[in-house]
C-alpha positions in Angstrom: -24.9 -54.9 8.0 -26.0 -51.8 10.0 -29.7 -51.4 10.6 -31.4 -48.3 9.2 -33.5 -46.0 11.4 -37.1 -45.0 11.2 -38.0 -41.7 12.9 -41.5 -40.9 14.1 -42.3 -37.3 15.3 -45.5 -36.8 17.3 -46.1 -33.2 18.2 -48.7 -30.4 18.8 -48.7 -27.0 17.2 -46.9 -25.2 20.0 -43.6 -25.4 18.1 -42.7 -25.7 14.3 -42.4 -29.5 14.3 -42.2 -29.6 10.5 -38.8 -27.8 10.7 -37.3 -31.0 12.2 -38.0 -32.9 9.1 -35.2 -31.0 7.3 -32.8 -32.7 9.7 -34.3 -36.1 9.9 -35.5 -36.7 6.4 -31.9 -36.9 5.1 -31.0 -39.5 7.7 -33.7 -42.2 7.1 -37.4 -42.9 6.8 -39.6 -40.4 8.6 -43.2 -40.1 9.9 -44.6 -36.8 11.1 -48.0 -36.5 13.0 -49.2 -33.0 14.3 -52.1 -32.6 16.6 -55.1 -31.1 14.8 -53.6 -31.8 11.4 -53.0 -35.6 11.5 -50.3 -37.4 9.5 -48.3 -34.9 7.5 -45.6 -37.3 6.4 -45.6 -41.1 6.5 -42.6 -43.4 5.9 -44.3 -44.7 2.7 -46.0 -41.4 1.8 -49.2 -43.3 1.3 -51.9 -40.8 0.3 -54.7 -42.6 2.1 -52.8 -42.4 5.3 -51.9 -38.7 5.2 -54.4 -36.6 7.2 -55.8 -39.5 9.3 -56.1 -39.4 13.2 -56.3 -35.7 13.1 -57.1 -35.1 16.8 -56.0 -38.4 18.4 -52.4 -38.9 19.3 -53.4 -42.2 21.0 -54.9 -43.5 17.7 -51.9 -42.2 15.8 -49.5 -44.1 18.1 -51.7 -47.2 17.8 -51.9 -47.3 14.0 -48.4 -46.2 13.0 -46.2 -49.0 11.4 -43.5 -50.4 13.7 -41.2 -52.7 11.8 -39.2 -55.7 13.0 -36.6 -54.3 15.4 -34.1 -56.8 14.1 -34.2 -55.0 10.7 -34.7 -51.4 11.7 -34.2 -49.1 14.6 -37.2 -47.0 15.6 -36.9 -43.6 17.3 -39.9 -41.6 18.4 -39.6 -37.9 19.1 -42.4 -36.5 21.3 -43.1 -32.8 21.5 -46.3 -32.0 23.4 -47.0 -29.0 25.6 -49.2 -31.3 27.7 -46.9 -33.7 29.5 -49.8 -36.2 29.9 -50.1 -36.5 26.1 -46.4 -37.2 25.9 -46.6 -39.9 28.5 -49.7 -41.4 26.8 -48.1 -41.7 23.4 -44.9 -43.0 25.0 -46.8 -45.7 26.9 -48.6 -46.9 23.8 -45.4 -47.0 21.7 -43.5 -48.9 24.3 -46.3 -51.5 24.7 -46.2 -52.1 21.0 -42.4 -52.1 20.7 -40.4 -52.3 24.0 -37.1 -51.5 22.2 -38.3 -48.2 20.7 -36.1 -45.3 21.6 -37.8 -42.1 22.9 -36.7 -38.5 22.9 -39.0 -36.2 24.8 -38.8 -32.5 23.9 -39.9 -29.7 26.1 -40.1 -31.8 29.3 -38.3 -31.6 32.5 -34.8 -33.1 32.4 -34.4 -36.5 34.0 -31.4 -38.7 34.6 -31.1 -41.5 32.1 -29.3 -44.7 32.8 -27.3 -46.4 30.0 -29.7 -49.3 29.8 -32.8 -47.1 29.3 -34.2 -46.1 25.9 -35.5 -42.7 26.8 -33.9 -39.3 27.0 -35.5 -35.9 27.7 -34.4 -32.4 26.7 -36.0 -29.1 27.9 -37.0 -26.5 25.3 -34.6 -23.9 26.8 -31.7 -26.3 26.5 -32.7 -27.3 22.9 -32.9 -23.7 21.8 -30.6 -21.8 24.1 -27.2 -22.2 22.4 -28.5 -21.7 18.9 -30.7 -18.8 19.8 -27.9 -17.1 21.7 -25.5 -17.7 18.8 -27.9 -16.1 16.3 -28.4 -13.1 18.6 -24.6 -12.7 18.8 -24.3 -12.8 15.0 -27.1 -10.3 14.6 -25.2 -7.9 16.9 -22.0 -8.5 15.0 -23.7 -7.8 11.6 -24.4 -4.3 12.8 -20.8 -3.9 13.9 -19.5 -5.1 10.6 -21.7 -2.6 8.7 -20.4 0.2 10.9 -16.8 -0.8 10.3 -17.3 -1.1 6.5 -18.9 2.3 6.4 -16.0 3.8 8.4 -13.4 2.4 5.9 -15.3 2.5 2.6 -13.8 5.8 1.4 -10.2 5.0 2.5 -8.0 4.3 -0.6 -5.4 2.3 1.5 -6.0 0.7 4.9 -3.0 -0.6 6.9 -3.8 -3.7 9.0 -1.2 -3.3 11.8 0.1 -6.3 13.8 2.5 -6.6 16.7 6.2 -6.2 16.1 6.7 -10.0 16.0 3.4 -11.0 14.3 2.0 -14.3 15.6 -0.5 -16.8 14.0 -3.5 -15.3 15.7 -2.8 -11.8 14.5 -1.9 -13.0 11.0 -5.1 -15.0 10.7 -7.2 -12.2 12.0 -5.6 -9.8 9.5 -6.4 -12.2 6.6 -10.0 -12.5 7.8 -10.5 -8.8 8.2 -9.3 -8.2 4.6 -11.8 -10.8 3.4 -14.6 -9.1 5.3 -13.7 -5.7 3.9 -13.5 -7.1 0.4 -10.0 -5.8 -0.1 -6.7 -7.2 -1.4 -3.0 -6.9 -0.5 -2.7 -3.6 -2.4 -5.6 -1.7 -0.8 -5.2 -3.3 2.7 -1.7 -4.6 3.3 -0.8 -6.4 6.5 2.0 -4.4 8.1 4.3 -4.6 11.1 7.2 -2.6 12.5 9.2 -5.8 13.2 10.0 -9.2 11.7 8.4 -12.6 12.2 10.8 -14.6 14.3 9.3 -17.9 15.4 9.9 -20.8 12.9 6.3 -21.9 13.1 5.1 -18.4 12.2 7.6 -18.2 9.3 6.4 -21.5 8.0 2.8 -20.2 8.3 3.4 -17.1 6.2 5.3 -19.1 3.6 2.9 -22.0 3.3 -0.3 -19.8 3.4 1.3 -17.1 1.2 0.8 -14.3 3.7 2.7 -11.1 2.9 3.7 -8.8 5.8 5.0 -5.4 4.9 7.5 -3.6 7.2 6.6 0.0 8.0 8.1 2.9 9.9 6.3 5.6 11.9 6.5 7.8 8.8 5.2 5.3 6.3 2.4 4.0 8.4 0.9 7.4 9.0 0.7 7.9 5.2 -2.2 5.3 5.1 -5.7 6.7 5.0 -6.8 4.5 7.8 -4.9 2.3 10.3 -6.5 -0.8 11.9 -4.9 -2.4 14.9 -5.5 -6.2 14.9 -4.6 -8.3 17.9 -2.9 -5.3 19.4 -3.5 -1.8 20.8 -1.7 1.5 20.8 -0.2 0.6 24.2 1.8 -2.1 22.5 3.8 0.4 20.6 5.5 2.4 23.4 7.3 5.5 22.2 5.8 5.4 18.7 3.6 8.1 17.4 0.9 6.2 15.5 -2.5 7.3 14.5 -5.2 4.9 15.7 -8.5 4.6 13.7 -9.7 1.1 14.5 -8.8 -1.5 17.2 -9.9 -5.1 17.2 -8.3 -7.1 20.0 -8.8 -9.6 22.8 -5.9 -8.6 25.1 -6.6 -6.6 28.3 -7.4 -3.0 27.5 -4.3 -0.9 27.8 -4.3 2.8 28.9 -3.5 5.0 25.9 -4.6 8.5 24.8 -4.6 7.2 21.2 -7.1 4.4 22.1 -9.4 7.0 23.7 -9.4 8.9 20.4 -10.0 5.9 18.3 -13.0 5.9 16.0 -14.0 2.3 16.3 -12.9 -0.1 19.1 -13.8 -3.7 19.9 -11.8 -5.4 22.7 -13.3 -8.7 23.8 -11.2 -9.8 26.7 -13.2 -13.0 27.3 -11.9 -14.6 24.1 -8.7 -16.6 24.1 -8.0 -15.7 20.5 -8.8 -12.9 18.0 -9.2 -15.6 15.4 -12.4 -16.7 17.3 -13.9 -13.2 16.9 -13.1 -13.1 13.2 -14.6 -16.5 12.7 -17.8 -15.1 14.1 -17.4 -12.0 11.9 -17.1 -14.2 8.8 -20.2 -16.2 9.8 -22.2 -13.0 10.5 -21.1 -11.5 7.2 -22.1 -14.6 5.3 -18.6 -14.9 3.9 -17.4 -18.3 2.5 -14.3 -19.4 4.4 -11.6 -20.9 2.1 -9.3 -23.8 3.2 -6.4 -21.3 3.4 -8.3 -19.0 5.7 -9.8 -21.8 7.8 -6.3 -23.2 8.3 -4.9 -19.8 9.4 -7.8 -19.2 11.8 -7.7 -22.7 13.2 -4.0 -22.5 13.9 -4.5 -19.0 15.3 -6.9 -20.3 17.9 -4.8 -23.4 18.7 -1.5 -21.4 19.1 -2.8 -18.5 21.1 -4.7 -20.7 23.6 -1.8 -23.2 23.7 -4.2 -25.8 22.5 -6.8 -24.7 25.1 -4.3 -24.8 28.0 -4.6 -21.0 28.4 -7.8 -19.0 29.2 -10.4 -19.9 26.7 -14.2 -19.5 26.3 -16.9 -21.6 24.8 -16.8 -19.4 21.7 -13.1 -20.4 21.2 -14.1 -24.0 21.3 -17.1 -23.6 19.0 -15.0 -21.6 16.5 -12.3 -24.3 16.6 -14.8 -27.0 15.8 -16.6 -25.0 13.1 -13.3 -24.4 11.2 -11.9 -27.9 11.6 -13.7 -29.5 8.5 -12.1 -26.9 6.2 -8.6 -27.1 7.6 -5.8 -28.2 5.3 -4.3 -31.0 7.5 -1.0 -31.5 5.6 -0.3 -27.7 5.6 -1.1 -27.4 9.3 1.3 -30.2 10.2 4.1 -28.5 8.2 3.4 -25.3 10.0 3.5 -26.9 13.4 6.7 -28.9 12.7 8.9 -26.5 10.6 12.3 -27.5 9.2 15.4 -26.7 11.3 18.6 -25.5 9.6 21.9 -27.2 10.3 23.3 -23.9 11.5 20.8 -23.7 14.2 21.5 -27.2 15.4 25.2 -26.4 15.6 24.6 -23.2 17.5 22.3 -25.0 20.0 24.9 -27.8 20.4 27.6 -25.3 21.4 25.3 -23.4 23.8 24.3 -26.6 25.6 27.9 -27.6 26.4 27.8 -25.4 29.5 24.1 -25.8 30.2 23.1 -26.2 33.9 19.7 -25.9 35.6 19.8 -23.4 38.5 16.8 -23.6 40.9 14.5 -24.8 38.1 15.7 -22.0 35.8 17.3 -23.0 32.4 19.1 -20.4 30.4 21.1 -20.7 27.2 22.8 -18.1 25.0 23.2 -19.0 21.3 26.3 -17.9 19.4 26.5 -17.0 15.7 22.8 -16.4 15.2 21.7 -16.1 11.6 18.0 -15.4 12.1 16.1 -14.3 15.2 13.7 -17.3 15.1 16.5 -19.5 16.5 16.1 -17.9 19.9 12.4 -18.7 20.6 13.0 -22.2 19.1 15.8 -22.7 21.6 13.6 -21.5 24.5 11.0 -24.1 23.5 13.6 -26.8 23.6 14.9 -25.8 27.0 11.4 -25.7 28.4 11.1 -29.4 27.7 14.1 -30.4 29.8 13.2 -32.2 33.0 13.4 -29.9 36.0 13.0 -26.6 34.2 10.1 -24.4 35.3 11.2 -21.2 33.5 13.3 -21.4 30.3 15.1 -18.6 28.6 17.2 -18.4 25.4 19.1 -15.3 24.4 21.4 -14.0 21.7 22.6 -11.0 19.8 20.6 -10.1 16.7 21.8 -7.0 14.7 22.2 -4.3 17.4 19.9 -5.9 20.0 20.0 -8.6 22.6 16.9 -10.7 22.2 15.6 -12.9 25.0 12.7 -15.4 24.7 11.1 -17.0 27.8 8.8 -20.0 28.3 6.9 -21.2 31.4 4.3 -23.9 31.8 3.7 -23.4 35.5 0.5 -21.7 36.7 2.2 -19.9 39.6 4.7 -18.1 37.4 3.9 -15.4 34.8 6.6 -15.2 32.2 5.4 -11.9 30.7 5.4 -10.1 34.1 8.9 -11.5 35.0 10.3 -10.3 31.7 8.6 -6.9 32.0 10.0 -6.4 35.5 13.6 -7.2 34.5 14.0 -6.0 31.0 11.3 -3.4 30.1 13.3 -0.4 31.4 16.3 -1.5 29.2 14.3 -1.9 26.0 10.9 -3.5 25.5 9.6 -6.6 27.2 6.5 -8.4 28.1 4.2 -11.2 27.1 1.7 -13.9 28.3 1.9 -16.1 31.3 3.6 -18.9 29.3 5.6 -16.9 26.7 7.5 -13.7 26.8 10.1 -11.7 24.8 12.6 -8.9 25.5 14.4 -6.8 23.0 17.2 -4.7 24.5 19.6 -2.4 22.5 23.2 -3.5 22.8 24.1 0.1 23.9 21.6 0.0 26.8 22.8 -3.4 27.9 26.4 -2.2 27.9 25.5 1.0 29.8 23.8 -1.0 32.5 26.2 -4.0 32.8 29.5 -2.8 31.5 31.7 -3.2 28.4 32.4 -6.9 29.0 28.7 -7.8 29.4 28.3 -8.9 25.7 30.3 -12.1 26.0 28.2 -15.2 25.6 28.9 -16.4 29.2 28.3 -12.9 30.7 24.8 -12.5 29.0 24.0 -15.9 30.4 25.1 -15.0 34.0 23.3 -11.6 33.9 20.1 -13.2 32.6 20.2 -15.9 35.2 20.8 -13.5 38.0 17.8 -11.3 37.1 15.4 -14.1 36.5 16.3 -16.0 39.6 15.7 -12.9 41.7 12.1 -12.7 40.3 11.6 -16.4 40.8 12.8 -16.5 44.4 9.4 -16.2 46.0 8.2 -19.2 43.9 11.2 -21.5 44.5 
């Protein structure tokens, strides 16, 4: 049977010692003595004991009840501005009960060996993180009020995501709508493209997230447009009004961004879901299991489970959300079902698969949905010897290419942008990238016979190997 714990707090009036009782009283028995006031709380709440030893911490330490250590753990928390008083009380308590555990507050930090029963924590370390966090939330509160005031008179607000919405953007959009107190009718989540990755499709299905497709004409009919997890520079060639931008990607050059009414781009964060977790906390909004699951997965996916640039705020948000995450739903999102047609297409493409100078490229035939392509890129990236993986295929009137890279010295997004952006649109992160090239542009550049499965593979290999040559 585990022993219970008795906590004693000995303190002066230089800090609000009574506030600690809200933490400790729920854990076990508690005694609180404050210099100049005497015993405020005793483990037995004996009325004759309360108020005694008003100005003598030595006497308080000598008269407090210290139970049999075999039956109860005893922890003393000492918080005196005068270090000599701390040492005096500690000395008395240890002479009475050698096994007593001591936590000294406000003192200089000292190394503590495993066998010792004392630890020390400085006031600045005790308060710093919580104090800084509350200051952050205070600043965010002002931002939220400004954002709400900007959008309050808008009948319909479009929450715009990237062309291929990812979990981070989807979660951020859900959180923003919650903060604004709107619904899917007054603040729909919109995109110019379709969701392609299987995990992302599973996420919108399981969490019931609706994403409405828009055009340049229909989006400009909204009263306000909010860019979430993206910026005007992400939509090259499109004439889109920009009212609000909330993002964490590097700031892109764009006249529309310069004219935007409200901008927050926090490049230190690894995920926009982190920023919205802070927004929700600052706004005092209760986070549902559905929203917590979305935000948690948004952080996890956009940071590659903390293998890509993260901050302490990302870690803190991840931990904060964890207790409310729907575990079974999250597992289904991360391991989506694969259709038989995809397996057959992958099998056929692998028949001629070969690794060339650590580059692995496959081209899928008979693609039914675009999400097969990034799924295949993920698979190739797991093959031994592959540093850069690419999967391609024809979807409607475009050639779509997905890239994956887990090497620090390669930047998948830059490689794709260098080779494919002039043909269509291309780019991405260090580890993930995507290119969408009109079939007509591909034929104009590489000839009429370039749409054959083997030709697409050869052309893609040649271009990517040229960019990789300095790293091989």
